[in-house]
C-alpha positions as CSV (number, residue, x, y, z in Angstrom):
1,M,8.4,17.2,-4.8
2,K,7.0,20.8,-3.6
3,K,4.5,21.5,-1.5
4,G,0.9,21.6,-2.9
5,I,1.8,18.1,-4.8
6,K,-1.0,16.2,-5.9
7,S,-1.8,13.4,-3.5
8,T,-2.9,11.2,-6.3
9,I,0.8,10.2,-7.3
10,I,0.0,7.6,-4.6
11,F,-1.8,6.4,-6.4
12,T,0.8,6.3,-10.2
13,L,2.6,5.0,-7.8
14,L,0.4,2.2,-6.6
15,I,0.1,0.2,-10.2
16,F,4.1,1.1,-10.2
17,G,4.4,-0.7,-7.8
18,I,1.8,-3.8,-8.5
19,L,3.9,-4.2,-12.5
20,L,6.9,-4.8,-10.6
21,I,5.5,-7.2,-7.8
22,V,4.4,-9.1,-10.8
23,I,7.8,-9.0,-13.0
24,S,9.7,-10.0,-9.4
25,C,7.8,-12.5,-8.1
26,K,10.4,-15.9,-7.9
27,P,10.4,-18.1,-11.5
28,I,8.1,-20.7,-11.4
29,N,9.0,-24.4,-11.8
30,I,6.0,-26.4,-13.5
31,F,7.5,-29.4,-12.1
32,S,7.1,-28.6,-8.7
33,P,5.4,-32.2,-7.1
34,L,2.1,-30.8,-5.4
35,V,2.0,-33.1,-3.1
36,D,0.5,-33.3,0.5
37,P,2.0,-30.5,2.1
38,S,3.3,-31.5,5.3
39,K,5.2,-34.1,3.5
40,M,6.8,-30.9,1.3
41,G,10.5,-29.4,2.4
42,N,10.3,-25.6,2.3
43,E,11.5,-25.8,-1.4
44,A,8.9,-27.3,-2.8
45,K,6.4,-25.3,-1.0
46,L,7.7,-22.4,-2.3
47,D,7.8,-23.3,-5.3
48,A,3.9,-25.1,-4.5
49,G,3.5,-21.9,-3.4
50,Y,4.0,-19.2,-6.5
51,N,2.7,-22.0,-9.0
52,A,-0.5,-21.3,-7.5
53,L,-0.2,-17.7,-7.6
54,A,0.7,-17.8,-11.2
55,S,-2.8,-20.4,-11.9
56,G,-4.7,-17.8,-9.4
57,N,-4.9,-20.0,-6.2
58,Y,-4.7,-17.6,-4.1
59,D,-5.7,-18.5,-1.1
60,D,-3.5,-21.7,-1.6
61,A,-0.7,-19.5,-2.1
62,I,-0.7,-17.9,1.2
63,D,-1.1,-21.4,3.2
64,Y,2.2,-22.5,1.6
65,F,3.8,-19.0,2.0
66,T,3.0,-19.5,5.4
67,S,3.6,-22.7,6.2
68,V,7.7,-22.0,4.9
69,I,7.4,-18.6,6.8
70,N,6.5,-20.2,10.2
71,S,9.0,-23.1,9.9
72,G,11.9,-22.1,6.6
73,S,15.3,-20.3,7.2
74,E,15.7,-16.5,7.3
75,S,16.3,-16.6,3.1
76,E,13.3,-19.1,2.9
77,K,11.1,-16.5,4.7
78,A,12.3,-13.6,2.6
79,D,11.0,-15.2,-0.1
80,A,7.8,-16.9,0.9
81,Y,7.2,-12.9,3.0
82,L,7.2,-11.6,-0.4
83,G,5.3,-14.1,-2.2
84,R,2.4,-14.0,0.4
85,A,2.3,-10.2,-0.2
86,S,1.9,-10.7,-3.6
87,A,-1.3,-13.7,-3.0
88,Y,-2.7,-11.0,-0.4
89,L,-2.6,-8.1,-3.0
90,H,-3.9,-10.5,-6.0
91,S,-6.3,-11.7,-3.5
92,A,-7.5,-8.2,-3.6
93,A,-7.5,-7.5,-6.9
94,P,-8.0,-10.5,-9.3
95,N,-8.3,-7.9,-12.1
96,L,-4.7,-7.0,-11.3
97,D,-3.1,-8.0,-14.2
98,D,-5.1,-7.8,-16.9
99,V,-5.0,-3.6,-15.1
100,V,-1.1,-4.2,-16.0
101,S,-1.3,-5.7,-19.5
102,D,-3.6,-2.2,-19.9
103,L,-0.9,-0.3,-18.3
104,V,1.9,-1.5,-20.8
105,S,-0.5,-1.4,-23.7
106,G,-1.3,1.9,-23.8
107,N,-5.0,1.1,-22.8
108,V,-4.7,2.8,-19.6
109,S,-3.4,5.7,-18.5
110,A,-1.1,5.8,-15.5
111,D,-1.7,9.0,-15.0
112,D,-5.4,8.3,-14.8
113,T,-6.2,8.2,-11.5
114,G,-9.7,7.7,-11.2
115,D,-9.6,4.7,-13.8
116,I,-7.0,3.0,-12.3
117,I,-8.5,2.9,-9.3
118,D,-11.9,1.7,-10.5
119,Q,-9.8,-1.2,-12.5
120,V,-8.0,-2.5,-9.6
121,V,-10.4,-2.2,-7.1
122,G,-12.9,-4.8,-7.6
123,D,-16.5,-3.3,-6.8
124,N,-15.0,-0.6,-5.2
125,E,-14.4,-2.6,-2.1
126,F,-11.5,-0.6,-1.1
127,D,-12.2,-1.2,2.5
128,D,-11.2,-5.0,1.8
129,F,-8.5,-3.7,-0.8
130,F,-7.2,-1.9,2.3
131,E,-6.9,-5.1,4.7
132,S,-5.0,-7.0,1.7
133,V,-2.5,-3.7,1.4
134,Q,-1.8,-3.4,4.6
135,N,-0.8,-7.7,5.1
136,A,1.1,-6.6,2.4
137,A,2.8,-4.4,3.7
138,N,3.9,-6.4,6.9
139,D,5.0,-9.1,4.8
140,Y,7.1,-6.8,2.6
141,N,8.3,-5.2,6.4
142,S,9.0,-8.5,7.2
143,A,11.0,-9.6,4.2
144,V,13.2,-6.8,4.2
145,G,14.1,-7.7,8.0
146,E,14.4,-11.9,7.1
147,S,17.3,-10.3,5.0
148,T,20.9,-11.0,5.4
149,S,22.3,-10.2,2.1
150,G,21.3,-6.6,1.1
151,I,17.6,-6.6,-0.5
152,D,17.1,-5.5,-4.6
153,A,16.5,-2.2,-5.1
154,G,13.2,-3.4,-6.9
155,V,12.1,-5.0,-3.8
156,L,13.0,-2.0,-1.7
157,L,10.6,0.5,-4.0
158,E,7.6,-2.3,-3.9
159,A,7.5,-2.1,0.2
160,Y,7.9,1.8,0.1
161,Q,4.8,1.6,-2.6
162,T,2.7,-0.8,0.0
163,N,3.6,0.7,2.7
164,M,1.9,4.0,1.2
165,M,-0.9,2.6,0.1
166,A,-1.4,0.8,3.7
167,A,-0.9,4.6,5.6
168,T,-3.3,5.9,2.8
169,G,-5.9,2.8,3.8
170,V,-5.3,4.0,7.8
171,G,-5.8,7.2,6.6
172,A,-9.1,6.7,4.8
173,Q,-11.0,4.4,6.2
174,T,-10.7,6.8,10.0
175,I,-11.5,9.6,7.5
176,A,-14.5,7.9,6.6
177,D,-15.4,5.8,9.6
178,A,-15.9,9.3,12.1
179,Y,-16.7,12.2,8.7
180,N,-20.7,12.0,9.2
181,D,-22.4,15.2,7.1
182,S,-24.2,14.5,4.3
183,P,-23.7,13.4,1.8
184,W,-21.1,11.7,2.9
185,G,-22.8,10.8,5.9
186,T,-21.8,7.2,6.0
187,S,-19.4,4.6,7.4
188,S,-18.4,1.1,8.2
189,T,-20.1,1.1,12.3
190,N,-22.9,3.6,11.8
191,P,-26.1,4.4,10.5
192,I,-26.6,5.7,6.6
193,V,-27.8,9.3,6.9
194,G,-26.8,10.5,3.5
195,S,-27.0,9.1,0.1
196,T,-23.8,7.0,-0.2
197,T,-22.4,3.7,0.9
198,Y,-19.0,3.2,2.9
199,N,-17.1,2.4,-0.2
200,D,-18.6,5.6,-2.2
201,E,-16.8,7.4,0.3
202,L,-13.9,6.6,0.3
203,D,-13.8,7.1,-3.2
204,A,-14.2,10.4,-2.4
205,I,-11.8,10.8,-0.3
206,L,-9.3,9.2,-2.9
207,D,-9.6,11.5,-5.1
208,S,-7.7,15.0,-4.8
209,S,-10.9,16.3,-7.4
210,S,-13.5,15.3,-4.9
211,T,-16.2,17.6,-2.9
212,H,-15.0,15.5,-0.2
213,P,-14.1,18.1,2.6
214,F,-11.2,15.9,4.0
215,N,-10.1,14.3,0.5
216,I,-6.1,13.0,0.3
217,S,-5.1,16.7,-1.4
218,T,-5.4,17.8,2.8
219,W,-3.3,15.6,4.3
220,T,-0.4,17.6,3.1
221,I,-2.0,21.3,4.3
222,D,0.0,23.2,7.2
223,D,-2.0,25.4,8.4
224,A,-0.9,26.3,11.8
225,N,-3.6,28.6,12.6
226,N,-6.9,26.5,11.2
227,P,-5.0,23.0,11.4
228,S,-8.4,20.8,11.1
229,T,-7.9,21.8,7.6
230,N,-6.3,18.7,7.2
231,G,-8.3,15.9,7.2
232,L,-5.9,13.5,8.7
233,Y,-5.6,15.9,11.6
234,E,-8.9,16.7,11.9
235,F,-9.5,13.1,12.2
236,I,-6.7,11.7,13.7
237,V,-5.0,14.3,15.9
238,N,-8.2,16.0,16.8
239,K,-9.8,12.9,17.9
240,N,-7.4,11.7,20.2
241,N,-7.1,8.4,17.7
242,T,-3.6,7.3,18.9
243,T,-4.9,3.6,17.2
244,A,-4.7,5.1,13.7
245,Q,-1.7,7.3,14.0
246,N,0.5,4.7,15.5
247,S,-0.8,2.6,12.3
248,M,0.1,5.3,9.9
249,I,3.8,6.6,11.7
250,S,4.6,2.6,11.5
251,Y,3.9,2.1,7.9
252,L,5.5,5.7,6.9
253,T,8.1,5.4,8.9
254,E,8.5,2.0,7.2
255,A,8.3,3.6,3.6
256,Y,10.6,6.7,4.8
257,N,13.3,3.7,5.7
258,D,13.0,1.8,2.2
259,L,13.7,5.4,0.9
260,E,16.7,5.6,2.7
261,Q,18.3,2.3,1.9
262,L,17.7,3.2,-2.3
263,K,19.5,5.9,-1.5
264,S,22.7,3.9,-2.0
265,D,21.2,2.2,-5.4
266,P,18.3,4.2,-6.6
267,P,16.3,2.4,-9.2
268,E,16.6,2.7,-12.6
269,G,15.4,6.4,-14.3
270,M,15.4,7.7,-10.3
271,T,17.9,10.0,-8.8
272,V,19.1,11.0,-4.9
273,S,17.3,13.8,-5.4
274,D,14.2,12.3,-6.5
275,L,13.9,9.5,-3.1
276,S,14.1,12.6,-1.4
277,D,11.3,14.8,-2.8
278,M,9.1,10.9,-1.7
279,Q,10.2,11.3,2.0
280,N,9.3,15.1,1.8
281,T,5.8,14.1,1.2
282,I,6.6,11.1,4.2
283,L,7.1,14.0,5.8
284,Q,4.3,16.7,5.7
285,W,1.6,14.3,6.0
286,A,3.5,13.0,9.1
287,N,3.9,16.7,10.4
288,Y,1.6,18.3,9.0
289,G,-1.6,15.2,9.5
290,L,-0.1,13.4,12.5
291,G,1.6,16.1,14.1
292,D,4.6,13.5,14.3
293,N,8.7,14.9,13.5
294,S,10.3,11.9,14.1
295,L,11.5,11.4,11.0
296,G,12.1,15.1,10.8
297,T,10.5,18.5,8.8
298,P,9.3,18.6,5.5
299,S,11.2,20.8,3.0
300,P,9.4,24.2,2.2
């Protein structure tokens, strides 16, 4: 991806990542005994967790998977982290499977970013969605760390995409919390001084074609003479928000490393060059938006 790539690709990747999550879950054992969890072994808990996930009982699924994470072997923990990651995402977007079905059937275009966002994020609750996405990203990263037998390419791609969504959420929420000029004059902590809600502002920030002056399309801007035109730089670096900076860099680093591992076995339909282009977008966000070159510098 050359400089100037449409930043909304992140949300197209979001949907493909969700699709992979849905189709890659552990096969369901419908005969798994749903008994007192304290009397269940970890394999039974994993089966119960995936049964709960399949039936839409996401809180129960999270509880089962968390129990395995607290007591399981490395391989059991890896399975549990993957299951809990999917449960977190489904709990944030209960209509996830319907949206995926619409994509597969062609009823929703994968490049219609606005339509996808509106359908995936229930009632425009972007802040709740991103909190769950960040939980899911943390679980994917733990699953990758727990694995001792190599990570499937599909899982690595899911981990990359979820980390990018998590980083996107940190950036968008940081800007929304700090920017208060009309008409985007609202935040989660300050009184409304404009005509929008917090989620309206997040929606605008995540739309590269919106009138919000610091929407996601600005995050790849490289302007040494006026770096404040980059939304991330203006509200993270210039505001000395090291918490947001460190959080975004952490997610971006995980995403970058996931892509690096994928280069040895690129997913079907992708090349090493494609993966390098995706890494370059990460470098643009890190260098131009966050003032961090620890991963390297982006190509022109």
